[in-house]
PAVO-59205 format. One record per residue (C-alpha): x, y, z; residue in three letters. Coordinates in steps of 0.5 Angstrom, whole numbers, plus 500, padded with zeros to 3 digits. Layout:
N
XYZALA/...
END
This chain:
483
510475735MET/508478742ASP/509473748LYS/504476753LEU/498476748ILE/500469745ALA/496463748LEU/493469754ASN/487465756PRO/484472757ASN/478472751GLU/479479751VAL/487480749VAL/486473746ALA/480476742TYR/483483740LEU/490482740GLN/493487745LYS/496488751ARG/490489757PRO/493496758TRP/492498751ASP/485497750PHE/481503749THR/473504749LYS/472502742ALA/476496742ASP/471494748LEU/465495743LEU/468492738ARG/468486742PHE/461487744ILE/459487738THR/463481735GLU/463476740LYS/455477741GLY/455480748ILE/449481752ARG/451484758MET/456488762ILE/458487769ASP/461493773PHE/465489780MET/467493785TYR/469491793PRO/467496798ALA/469498805GLU/468490806ASP/473487802GLY/468484798ARG/466485791VAL/460488789LYS/457487782THR/452492777LEU/448489772ASN/447492765PHE/443489760THR/445491752VAL/440493750ASN/443496743ASN/450499742LEU/449506745GLU/447503750TYR/453500751ALA/457506749GLU/453510753THR/455505760VAL/462504757LEU/463512757THR/459514763GLU/459509768GLY/454509773GLU/450512780ARG/451508786VAL/448509793ASP/455511797GLY/453510804SER/450503803SER/458501800LEU/462506804PHE/457507811PRO/463509815SER/465515810PHE/458517808ILE/452519810GLU/445517806ALA/443525806GLY/449525801ASN/451519798SER/451519791ASP/458516788LEU/459514781TYR/463507778VAL/467508772VAL/470502768PRO/478500767ARG/478498761TYR/484495762ARG/481489767THR/476487761ALA/474480762PHE/468475759VAL/465472765ASP/467465767PRO/461462770PHE/455466767ASN/452463761GLU/449469758ILE/455472755PRO/458477759THR/463482759LEU/466484766CYS/471490768LEU/473492774LEU/471500776CYS/474506780SER/469511785PHE/468518783LEU/465523787GLY/460529784ARG/466533782ASP/468528778GLY/474527782LYS/477520785PRO/472518792PHE/478520797ASP/476514802CYS/476508796ALA/481503797PRO/483503789HIS/484510790ALA/488510796THR/493505793LEU/494509786LEU/496515791ARG/501511794ALA/504509788GLU/504515785LYS/508518792ALA/513512792PHE/515513785GLU/516520786ALA/519520791SER/524515790THR/524514782GLY/523507783LEU/517503781GLN/514498786PHE/510492783GLU/509485788ALA/505479788MET/500475793GLY/500468795GLU/492466796LEU/492460801GLU/485458803TYR/481452806TYR/477447801VAL/472443806ILE/469437803THR/466430806GLU/470425809GLU/474419805ASP/477414808GLN/480411802LEU/487414802PHE/487419808PRO/493425808ALA/498425813THR/495430818ASP/499436817GLN/503434812LYS/499436805GLY/505440803TYR/505440796HIS/501433796GLU/498429790SER/492424789GLU/490421791PRO/493423798PHE/490429796ALA/484429794LYS/481436791LEU/488438787ASN/483438780ASP/479444784PHE/484448785ARG/486447776ARG/479449776ALA/480455780CYS/487457777MET/485456769ASP/478461771HIS/483466775VAL/487465769ALA/480467764LYS/479474768THR/488476767GLY/490473773GLY/497472772GLN/499466775ILE/505463777LYS/504456780TYR/499452784GLY/500447790HIS/496443796SER/499447803GLU/502444809VAL/494444812GLY/490438812ASN/485436818PHE/478432819THR/474436824LEU/466434824ASP/466429819GLY/469434814LYS/477434811VAL/479440810TYR/485442805GLU/489447805GLN/491449798ASN/495455795GLU/495459788ILE/501464787GLU/501470782PHE/507474778LEU/509480780PRO/506485777CYS/505493778PRO/503493785VAL/495495783GLU/494490778THR/497485783ALA/491488788ALA/486487783ASP/488480781GLN/487478789LEU/480481790LEU/477477783LEU/482470785ALA/478471791LYS/471472787TRP/472466783VAL/475460787ILE/468462791ARG/464462786ASN/467456783LEU/466452791ALA/459454790TYR/458450784LYS/462445785TRP/458444792GLY/464445796LEU/465450801ASP/471455801VAL/475459807SER/480465807PHE/479465814ALA/486466817PRO/485461822LYS/480454823ILE/482451828THR/488451834THR/494447832GLY/493447825LYS/496451820ALA/493458818GLY/492461812SER/496467810GLY/496472804MET/504472804HIS/506479799ILE/512480796HIS/515486793MET/520488788ARG/524495787LEU/524496779MET/527501774LYS/526502767ASP/524495767GLY/529492771GLN/529489777ASN/534492783VAL/532489788THR/539484787LEU/545489787GLY/551488782ALA/554483787ASP/549479786GLY/546480794ARG/541485796LEU/542492794SER/541498799GLU/535499796GLU/532493797ALA/535493804ARG/532501806ALA/526498804ALA/526493808ILE/528498813ALA/521501812GLY/517495813LEU/521493820MET/519500822LYS/512500820MET/511494821ALA/506492828PRO/501498823SER/501495818ILE/497489820THR/491495821ALA/491493813PHE/493486813GLY/490483820ASN/483486820LYS/478481825ASN/480477831PRO/482470828THR/488474824SER/492474831TYR/490466833PHE/495466827ARG/500469829LEU/503464834VAL/510460834PRO/512455830HIS/506454825GLN/510458820GLU/507465822ALA/511471823PRO/511473831THR/516478831ASN/519484827VAL/526482823CYS/528480817TRP/532473814GLY/534470808ASP/529463807CYS/527464814ASN/519462814ARG/519465822SER/521471819ALA/516476819LEU/520478811VAL/523473808ARG/528474802VAL/527467798PRO/531465793LEU/531469788GLY/533466781PHE/536473777PRO/532479775GLY/526476780LYS/529477787GLN/523478792THR/522480799PHE/515476802GLU/511480808MET/509474812ARG/504477817SER/498478812PRO/492474812ASP/485475807CYS/481478812SER/485485810ALA/483490805ASP/487489800ILE/488495796TYR/489498803GLN/495493805LEU/499494799MET/498502800ALA/501500807GLY/507496803LEU/508501799CYS/508507805VAL/513503809ALA/517502804ALA/518509801ARG/520511809ILE/525506809GLY/528509801LEU/527516805GLU/531515811MET/538517811PRO/541511808ARG/546509814GLU/540509819GLU/536505814ALA/541500813LEU/542500821LYS/536499822LEU/536493817ALA/542491821ASP/539490828GLU/533487825THR/535481820TYR/535474823VAL/539468820ASP/536463825MET/529460828ASP/526465833ILE/522460836HIS/527455837LYS/529455846LYS/536456844GLU/534463841ASN/531465846ALA/534470847ALA/535474841ARG/527473840LEU/527477846ALA/531483843THR/525483837LEU/520488838GLN/513484838GLN/507484833LEU/500486835PRO/496480838THR/490483838CYS/486489833CYS/485493839THR/493493839GLU/494494832SER/489499832ALA/494502838ASP/500502833CYS/497505827LEU/495510831GLU/502512833ALA/504512827VAL/498515822ARG/501522821THR/506517816ILE/500515812TYR/497521811GLU/504524808GLN/504525801ALA/496525801ASP/496518801VAL/492515806PHE/486521808ARG/485522815PRO/478519815ARG/480512812MET/484512818ILE/479514823ASP/475509820GLY/480503819ILE/481505828LEU/474505829LYS/472498826ALA/478495829LEU/476498836ARG/469496835SER/472489837TYR/474490844GLY/479483843ASP/485485848ALA/483480853ASP/480474847LEU/487470845HIS/487469854ARG/480467854GLU/479463848ALA/485459850ARG/482454854GLY/475455851ASP/473450845THR/466453844LYS/468461844LEU/474459839MET/469456834ARG/465461836LYS/469466833LEU/471461827VAL/464461824THR/463468825GLN/470470821TYR/469464817PHE/468468810TYR/471473812CYS/474478806GLY/
END
């Protein structure tokens, strides 16, 4: 019995009795025919990071085969306005068979597939974030001989009407159960639906954040995934946000992945765990049970590139309202064991399952750009002379809560993360050639990211919003549905 197929909630996997990466076009055509599939949906993220959808009716088997073989032409200038002009705008979207799942929301039996973008020459569109991640993954393995795996922690707030019975304790919602947590059933339903799309979930729980504002209750939740190849990890996060929003709409709830809802309350992050693999074995730990030299070198790369990584993982002004002290969010470039005040945390790890966690990103991120940036940073650390990398790792290690008053001297020695989009853009521009090495990030993609970050003009926004509640509310409203 294949344990990765048995009990799998993805209907396509269960019916075909195949692992997703073994799906063929013939498999999907058989599934369409035998399961009475009447529509095919192509899904793909565009420049704004949101899922876009193109619907096909299954007119007949021949047309279904054409769709799965050839893909379809789309208007690239509407999907990637920073990179494609209307005068030469056509792209192809071509399905990736391994991503197939049955739409859990549509009453019409619908087969969904994530797609890649190709240009008129049949090659991957160079500014597509997914293609960038594939190049980063390929460069990592070619340089290091290792495989880069990842998984995400997806935090979000669910908003509902205030209930006077069994009120929750403010900012004490971590792992809370009913009846003090009112929306655990919604999270369970989300997890079930995400699993049907192919998401490999580790667990879900209520998070720290909860508060009442204007008669509405805001409950924070988290869904965490299992480690997998980095491309799959990005796909799963993309679809999970799509699922959570759709289900919230059907339940009459509101959901926000915004990094900050209001001052003084926990913000929502999208922490990314990473691990190094070789021949199917996790090499993040050494034989002595401690972090391997390879893992420490990769972390050194994250330390070196951390300020610029915010350009991929923290893409709107409210991102930087989350990166403040005493909110379990990082402010400085450092790492530590089990240390939630550090930028990179090395959590307790079961044998063979050790990871290291980047805690700065949030859901304003372009998931594929972010994963590509982390992949580049880890590669750079592994490419550094080993002695230099380990020295940097030692210099940035902290074993304390750096935000406590008695640790102020140590805090002063650590580089600070950017405090706004403008600073983030400057950090990226200073090291852009590193991301462009090995042909990973194309120059015009970096140009587009810099332009978007600088368009906010938010250099003084922290100071202006600190005592201006109206401005803060305006910003929260503006970016409430980010990502």
